[in-house]
N, C-alpha and C positions, 0 to 999 in steps of 0.2 A: 549782804549789804542791805537788803530790804528789811531784814529783821532788826539790824542795828539802827536803821532810820525809824522803823516803827517804835522801838523802845525809846530812842532819843526824843521822838515827837511827843511822847507822854510827859516829858519834863517841862514843867510850867516855866515859861519865859516871862519874867517879871520886868523885863527892860523895855525901852522904846527905841531899839536900834533898828537901822535899816535892814540889817541882816539877822534873820531869825536864829535863835540858839540852836536849833536843830541843824542849820547849815554850818554853824561854827563847829559843832561836835562832829559832823561828818567830815568836815575838812581835817580836823585834828585826827580822826581815825584813818583817813586816806593818807595823811603824812607819815604816820607811824607805821601803817601797814605796808606802804611802799618802801619807805626808807629803811625801817627797822622791823623786819618780819618777826623778830623776837625782841621783846622789851628789854631783855637781858643785854643785848647789843648796845642799847642806848646807855645802859649804866656803865658799861665797860669801855665806851669810846672815849679816847683822850680828848681833853678840852682843846679848843681851837685857839 
């Protein structure tokens, strides 16, 4: 996770949001990492 955050932190954040881009990216990584260990599961899950 440290490596992912280090890489995400190098992406330029050109917006003026309260939440930094790196935090958004890490949240997305956590969501997919916890709910879908394999991204193939995301593709094959039936729509709700």
